[in-house]
N, C-alpha and C positions, 0 to 999 in steps of 0.2 A: 170300810173295807168292803165295796159290793159283791165280792166275790163269795164271801160266806151267804150272802143271801141267795147268789146264784145255785149255789151248791145244793142249799136245803130244797131251794125249788125243783131242780132236777131231779135230787133222789126222792122227792115226793112224786114227781109226775113219773117216775121210774117204777116206784112201788105201785102207783096206779095201776099203770100198764099192764105190770108183771100181775096183779091182782086178776085185771079184764081177761088176761090169757093163760090163767092156770102156769104161770112160770114160777120155780119154786127159788131159783140162783140165778142171778146174772153176772156174766163172767166180764163184759167190758160195756161201756157206754160212750159213743162217740158225739161230741158237741160240734157244732161248726160255729166259730166266733167272729163276729166282724173286727176288721183290721182296726177300728177306731173306737172299740166299747171302751177302753180304757182298763179291760180286764187283764189282769197279770195271770196266766195258765198256770205258772209254777205254784202260786199262792192257791189256786183251784184245786191244783194236783192233791197239795198238801192236805188242804180241808176235806176233801173227798177221802181222803184215806182216814182220816179221823171220824167223818160221818159213816164211812160204809163198815166202819168196826163196829158201830151200834146197831146194825140190820143183818139179820141172819140172811136176807135175800141180797145184800149188796156186799157183804163181808169178803174182801180179797178182790173184789172187782177192781178193773182198771178203769181209769177217765181219759180218754183219749180226746184229741182236739184236730179241725183243719181250720184253717185261717180265710175267711171270705172277705175278700178285697173290697175296698172301701170305694164305689163310684160316685162321682159328682156329675149332674145333669145342669147344663147352664140353658137356663129358660129364654135367654137371648138369642143364641144363635143354634141351641139345640146339640150340641155338641156335649159328649159323655167322656171323661177323662178319670184318671187318676186322684182321688183325692190326697191322698200322702204326698204324692208328687207334685200336684197342681195347687193344692190350698184351696180355699174358696173363692179367689179369683178366676175367671176363666181363664187359662192357658190361650185360648184359640181366638176371643174376641175383646178381652179385657174387662167383660162384665162382672159386676158383684153379684147379679140376679141369678142364682145358683142355688141347687137344692142336693143333699145328700140322699141319693137313691138306693144303696146298699152300703153293707159295711158297719151299721151301728147295733145288728143283731145278734140273738145267739138262739142257734136250734138245735134240738135233740134229732140228732141225725140217724143214728142206729142204736139198738140194743140188742148185746149179744147174750143170749141166754146159754146158760151150760146145759147140755145134756144128760 
């Protein structure tokens, strides 16, 4: 379950950012999660509750997310298309010479501090 590793990493990063900015409590953290990461947000949300309860900075905070659509680029014809709909083979020219350009990442988009 890589969700656990991600949650711990995000919590560590948020704690570092909070320390650098003299923040005492976090209300929410918004992640952008790629469509093809394989991450199950419900698992992450449950784990966040467990991890955040152990930190006075994060206790009671919410973990939110936005999905980043997966996009593939065909190196043969230069077209971009939705990875989930089109798969690895380019729907425009039939080439297999493709590369995923977005949708396999997760990013801390926003940290909301309580006042």
